[in-house]
C-alpha positions in Angstrom: -0.4 -54.1 23.8 -0.8 -57.8 23.4 -0.4 -59.7 20.0 -4.2 -59.9 19.6 -4.5 -56.1 20.2 -2.0 -55.5 17.3 -3.8 -57.9 15.1 -7.1 -56.1 15.7 -5.4 -52.8 15.0 -4.1 -54.2 11.7 -7.6 -55.5 10.8 -9.1 -52.0 11.5 -6.4 -50.3 9.4 -7.0 -52.7 6.6 -10.8 -52.2 6.6 -10.3 -48.4 6.9 -8.0 -48.5 3.9 -10.4 -50.5 1.9 -13.3 -48.1 2.6 -11.1 -45.1 1.7 -10.6 -46.6 -1.6 -14.2 -46.3 -2.4 -14.0 -42.5 -1.8 -11.5 -42.0 -4.7 -13.3 -40.5 -7.6 -13.9 -42.8 -10.6 -12.3 -40.3 -13.0 -9.0 -40.7 -11.2 -9.0 -44.4 -11.5 -10.0 -44.4 -15.1 -6.9 -42.3 -16.0 -4.6 -44.3 -18.4 -1.6 -43.2 -16.4 -3.1 -44.5 -13.2 -3.7 -47.9 -14.9 -0.1 -48.1 -16.1 1.2 -47.3 -12.6 -1.1 -49.8 -11.0 0.0 -52.5 -13.5 3.6 -51.6 -12.9 3.3 -51.8 -9.2 1.6 -55.2 -9.5 4.5 -56.6 -11.5 7.1 -55.1 -9.2 5.4 -56.5 -6.1 5.2 -60.0 -7.7 8.9 -59.8 -8.8 9.9 -58.9 -5.3 8.0 -61.6 -3.6 9.4 -64.1 -6.1 12.9 -63.1 -5.5 12.5 -63.1 -1.7 10.9 -66.5 -1.7 13.7 -67.9 -4.0 16.8 -66.9 -2.1 15.6 -66.1 1.5 15.5 -68.7 4.3 14.6 -67.0 7.6 17.3 -64.4 8.2 19.8 -65.6 5.6 20.3 -65.9 1.9 20.3 -69.4 0.4 21.2 -70.6 -3.1 19.6 -74.0 -3.5 17.2 -75.9 -5.9 14.7 -72.9 -5.8 17.2 -70.8 -7.9 17.5 -73.6 -10.5 13.7 -73.9 -10.6 13.3 -70.1 -11.1 15.9 -70.0 -13.8 14.3 -72.9 -15.7 10.9 -71.4 -15.3 12.2 -68.0 -16.6 13.6 -69.7 -19.7 10.4 -71.5 -20.3 8.5 -68.1 -20.0 11.0 -66.5 -22.3 10.3 -69.3 -24.8 6.5 -68.4 -24.4 5.5 -71.8 -22.9 2.0 -72.1 -21.5 1.8 -71.4 -17.8 1.3 -75.1 -16.9 4.5 -76.1 -18.8 6.3 -73.3 -17.0 5.2 -74.7 -13.6 6.2 -78.2 -14.6 9.6 -77.2 -16.0 10.2 -75.4 -12.7 9.2 -78.4 -10.7 11.3 -80.7 -12.7 14.3 -78.4 -12.5 13.9 -78.2 -8.7 13.6 -82.0 -8.5 16.7 -82.6 -10.6 18.7 -80.1 -8.6 17.8 -81.7 -5.4 18.6 -85.1 -6.9 22.1 -83.8 -7.9 22.8 -82.6 -4.4 21.4 -79.0 -4.1 19.9 -78.6 -0.7 
């Protein structure tokens, strides 16, 4: 099968999954346990994406300015800084790390 065939299959599976979600009874979705699980999965997926994008470059692991930016942003979050400040602190840390020689 060609690449476009696989893309169309992925689109069909995605649409089918979306429509199957409408068949789930509302009483199951309003369950407090389900809400906690959904919230935890969201946090876990976001953390995994952040970690992957921080230290991965193609097929290898890389420690560069992105790690410094992540650590600085984590400290700003821990200090309960507003989101815009967290982003700016991370950007400044990445810039300083690159200025000091981090790739």
